N, C-alpha and C positions, 0 to 999 in steps of 0.2 A: 709330801716331800719324798723325792726319789731316794731309795736306799743306796748305800755306797757300792761302787764296783769292788770286786774282789779278785786279786791276782795271787795265786798260790804257786810257789816254786817248791818242788820236792826233789832233792838229790837222793841217791841210792848208795847206801853203805858208806856214809860220810862221817868220819871222826870229827867231833866238835873241836878237839884241840888243834885242828889244822886251820882254824879260822882266827884271823887277827883279833876280832872282837872277843874271842874266848882264850886269848893269851898266846897265840902262835907268833913267834918271832922269826920264823923261817918262811912259811908258806904265805904267798901274797894273795890276799883276798880283798882288794880295794872296794869292790861293790858291796860285799856283805858288811864290811866295816863301815861303809857310809850309811847303809840301811840301819845299822845299829846306832850310829851317831845321830841319825834323824828319827829313830824310833825307840822301841822297847826290846831289850834283850832278856830272855828268860834264862836264868842260870841253873834251874833245876827242872829241865824237861827230860822226860823219859819216854821211850817207845813202849807201847803195851806188849809188843812181841817183836823179837829180834829176827824177823823173817819177812820177806817181801809181801807175798800174797795175803797172809793173815792180817797184817796191820794195815795194808792198803784197803782191804775190804772193810776194816773198822770205820773208816771215814764215812762210808755210805750207810752204816747201820748205827753208829754211835755206841757200839758194844764191843766187848772183848771177843777174840776168836772163839772161845769156848761157847759163846752164845750164837754167833752167826754161822759157825760150822766150817769156815775155811781155816783148817788147822795147820796145814803145811802148804808149800808152794804148789800151785795147780799143775796138773798134767803129769809131771814125772815123779812126783813125790808120793808117799804111801797113802795119804788121804786125798783122793782126787776130787774133792768137793770144790766147786767154783761158786762164786757169788751170783745169784740170780736177781734180775731187776725187781722182782716182787719184794725183796728184802731191803731195797733202797728207800730210806726215809728222807734222804737229803735232796737229791735232784728234783723229785716231783714237787717238793715244797718251794725250791728255788724258782722253778719254772712257773708255779702258781703265783709267786711274788713278782713275776715279770722279768726274771733274769734271762739273758741270752747266755748260752753255755758253750764253752770251747775247751777241748782237751787235746794236748799235744804231748807226745812222748810215750814213755813206758806205761803200760796198762797193768798186766799181770794180776788181774782180778777174776777174769773168766776167759775160757777158750771159745765158748760158743756164743758169747755176747761181747759186743764192743761198747765203748762209751755212747755210741749213738743209740743202742738199745736201752741205755740208762737215761736217755733224754738229752744228750749233748748234740748241739747243732753241727758243730765241726769236730772232726777227729783226724789228727795226723799221727800215724803210728810209727814205730821203729821199722816196721815192714815197709812203710812208704819210703823211709830213708834207704833201705836196701835196694829198692827199685830205682831210686834216684841215683844211687851210687853205681848201679849196673849201667845206667844210661851214660854216666860219666866215663865208663870204661876204666875205672881205677880199682883193681882188685884189692880186697882186704887181705892183710897178712894172715897166715894160717893161725897165728896166736889169738886172733880175734874171736875164734870159736872154741878156745880151750878154757873150759870152766872146771877142770879137774885138778890142775896143778898150778902153782904160782908161776905165771908168765906175764910178760909185758913186751911191748914192741913199739917201734916208730911207725905211724901211719903215713904212707907216702902221699896222701891227699893234702892239698893246701888247706890252711885253716878255714877258709871260707866254704870249703866243701866237706868239712868233717861233720860228724853226726851232731854234736852239740850246736854247731852253727846252723845246720839245717833246721833243727828244732826251734832255735831262737828265731830264725827267719820266719817260720810259720806262725809262731806266737805273735810276732810283731805284725804280721799280715792280719791276723784275727783281731788284735787290739785296734788296728786302724779301721777295720770294717765295723766293729762294734761301736767304736767312738763316734762314728757318723750317725748312729742311731741315738738321738738325744732323749728319746722317750723311755728307753729301757736300760737298766743297769746290766752289767755283765759279770760273769764268773768264768775266769780262764785259769786252767791248771796246766802248768808246764812241768812235766816229770822227765828229768834226765836219767839216762841209764847209768851214768857215772856218778862218783868215781868207783863204782862197782867193777870188780875184776872181770875180764882181763883188761888191763890199762894199755890200750893201743891208741896213741895220740900223735898228732902231727908236731913238727917243729914250728916254733921255737920252744913249745911247752915240754916236749919229750926230754930235752936236755937243759931245761931252765934251771934246775937245781943240781948242783954238783953232788955226786954221791959222797964226797968227802965232807960235805956240810951236814949230812944227815946223821944225827946222833943215834947210836945204838941204844935201843930201849933197855932200861935198867933191869927189866925182867926177861930179857932174851935168853939168858943162860940159866933161868930158874929151872930147878929139877922137879918141880911140882910135887914135892913131898907133902903129904897130908892133904892133897887135893883129890877130888873124885877121879876115878880111873878113866872116865871118858875123855878127860883132857889130854892124857898121853895118847889115847887112841886117836883123838882128833889130829894130833900132830902127825901121826902115821898116815891118816886118811889123806892129808894134804901134802904129804911128802916134805914136811918141815922138820922131822925128827933129827936129821943130820945135816940140815942146810946151814952152811957157814954164813955168818952175818955179812961177809964180803959179797956173797952172792945175792942174798935177800935184799940188801939195800938198793940194788938196781930196780927192783920192783917198787920200792917205796918212792924212788925218784920219779917214776912214771905216775904213781898214785898222786903225789904232790902236784906234779905238772898238770894232771887232769883237773884237780881242784881249782887251780888258777885259770885254766881254760874255761871251766864251767862258770867261774865267777865273772869272767869277762863277757860271756854270753848272757848271763843274767843281767849284767850291766847294760847291754845293748837293748834288752827288752824294757828295763826300767827307764832308760833314757828316752826311748820312743814314747812311753807312757807320759813322762814328764813334759816332753815337747808338745804333746797334745793338750797340755793344761789340765791333766786329770789327777795330779798328785794329791790334791786335797779331797778329791771325790773317790779315791781308790784306797782300799786297805790292802797292803802287801804283806803276805806271810811267806817266810822262808823256813823250811825245816828239812829233815831227812827221814826216810822210813826207818832207818836204824844205822848203826855204825859198823866198824870193822876192827878186829884186834890188830891187824896189820903189823904183825911181828911181836907185839907185846905178849909175854909169856911163851914166846916162840910159837904162836898160833896165828893162823892166817884165816881170813874170811870171818864168818859168824857161826852161829848155831852150836848147840850142845855146851856152851859156856854162857855165863851171864855177867861178864866183866863190864866195867863202866865204859870201856872203849866201844862196846856194842850198844848198850842200853841207855847211857846218858848222852843225849843228843842235842844238837843246836835247834833253837827256835827264836826267830826275830820277827817283829811286827812293826810295820811303818804305816802310820795314818796321819799325814800332815794336818795340823790344825786341831788334832784330837789327842794323839799320843804325845807325851812329853819327850822331846828329843833327848837322846843319850841316857834314858832311864833304864834301870835294871830291876828285875823282879826276882826275889828269892823264893817265890811260891812254887810248890810242886805242881807240875802240870804233865799231862800225857798228850803228845801232839795230836794224833788222829782222833782220839777219844774226846778230847776237849774242843777240837776244831768243829766237830759236828754241831753241838749246841751253839757254838760261837757263830758259825755261818748262818744258822737258823735265826739267831737273835739279830744279826746284822741285816738280814733280809726282811725282818719283821714277821717271820713265819712262826707258827706255833711249834712248840717243842714237845714231842710225845713223851709219855712217861717211860721209865725203864732204861733210859740211857745211862751208860757207865761213866760219862764225862760230865764236866761242868763248864758252862760258858765262861770265856775269858773276857767278855765285853767289859765288865766292871774294871778289870785290871788295865785294859786298853785305855779306859777313860780316867785312870788314876784314882779310882774309887776303892774304898776298902772292901774286901771280900774274904769271908771265912772259907778256908780250904783245908784239905787234909795236910798232915805234916809228914806224909810218906808217899811212896810210889809203889804200885803193885804191877808186876810184869809177869808174863807167862811165855812158855815155849812148849810145843807139843811134838816136835820131831822135825826131821828134815830128810834129805836125800838118802841117808843111811838107815832110816826107819823111825818108828815112833819112840818118843822119849819125853816123859813128863817132867817139867821143871817149873817152879814158881819162885818169885823173888819179891821181897819187901825191902825197901831201902828208906832209911830216915836220913836226917842231916848227918849223922855220925856213923850209923851202922848199916850193913847190908847182910841180909839172911837169904840164902838160896836153899830151897828144898828140892832134892832129887828123889823121885819116887822109888828108885832102886839103887841108890848109892848114898854115900855119906853126905851130911849137911855141910854147908859152907857158912862161915860168919866172918866178916871183915870189919875192922875198925878203921874208918877213913881218917881219923884224927892222927893215929899213930902209924898207919900203914896205908897211905893213899894209893899205892901201887897194887894193893890186894895180893900180897905175896904170902901172908901168914894166915892160914885158916885157923880160927879160934874156936871152932865149934866144939872141940873136945877139951878146951881149956876150962878147968873147974872154976877159975876166977871169973869166967864170962858166963857162967850158968844162968845167972839172973837175967842178963841181957838176952841170951838165947831164948829163954822162956818167954820173955816179953815179946820178942820178935815173932815167935811161933804163934802166940795168941793173936797178935796183929794179923798174921796170915789167915788164921782160922776165921776171924771176923770178916776179912775181905772175901774169902772163899764163899762164906755164907751170904754176904750182901750181894754178890754178883751171880749167885747160883752157879758157881763153878762146878763142873762134874767131879772135881777132886774133893768137893765137900761131901764126905761120906763118913760113916762111922769108923771105918778102919783108919783112914788118914787122920781124922780128928784125934782119935785116941793115940795114934803113933806120935803125933806132934805134941800133944799136951798131957797125955796120961790121965785126962779128966773124964771120968765115967759119965758124968752128967752131960757134958758137952757132946760126948760121943753118942749118947742115946738120943740127943736132940737132932742129930744129923741122920740123913737117910742111911738105912742099913738093915741087916737081918733082924736085929732085936726089935725093930719097929714094924717089920713086915707082918702082914696077916696071912697065915698059911691056910 
């Protein structure tokens, strides 16, 4: 029996709370809401790393960035390590299982290798859109290249010639081509650049949402008392320190508009697939690489913070005839890390040992599965330099370890907006201790390079645990 086709949509820097299926009453996402109504929505999905290149690389390796080595964004960031094809355990197995492979959109995994070097038959890049746009003779606004400050603008191109439409057009073309091949299943990945800043989008999406309808985040005027110093510095980096809400909400307007634009383009691809009669033969996954604070805590973008707006992300799966329509899962999952073994299971391929994720196939089939009751996430630094952070989140609590700053502890039951850092609260000492021990366990299990004598002792004060970790006291001189 032929294994199912797989269609994976990945958006970039996408807040889960902007999707109707996750509770948005403002932003229109009819396609994603329909996928949720026809499929399974995961309520506790987390990104393993809140930065593009590291977590995108994880899909090919099935491991955290500390294992595969792409710690920061490739090229311009401090660790200029890219993913090489020899580390890819996914696409060779999919090809061996008979899959035809297509990749459309944002790559950001390597500079010297493209998806074709990883085994994809078709690859349509963001650079291909730039060439297409040049032929159209429609210049991009200057704001489209500003990745330094909060900016947004109206794209003069008509919707049918904007970047998301171009990418969707090519995904539809590849779907149509692969559908004619009845012998082989396909895996197509469509990665949009948006709603990653800068948000430069055409009408009617640019003005679809009135700025007056956009509510000011309750944390916008937070003074960050008791928070790590890097958060105030981050405000300064992105020129948010003194930005009035009346100015910033115009950027949120374009951000929301781009989300609806992307939703409509995803809808075009799904409709094309369904018209070909492939709905029951194709597993559709939708997720994001990470989120964006987008004004919460008066912080913009991602990195150097581990708020839920960045790390708690959307994940929806549709597989008609298998997934129970309208179902929801409270299980903790990590999108790219769990997708790797899931895709291998779907293809009938072997799953190598040492992966950090766990297949979601039982959950897709409505079968019971024992899973962890927490999520572990990491961050290694970004454009401003290296900076080690680790996070453990349970249903109620979140603990964030900064290697060179104060800890963070939040109680989501009493403080869902993460405004009150409880790490120094003596009443929370027992909770903090339990979260630190969870972290040490995870550092050890995944062979994180932060698993060493010094950090283990700093976290727990436990001599025995510290001696068990790599360090000077164990070294033979």
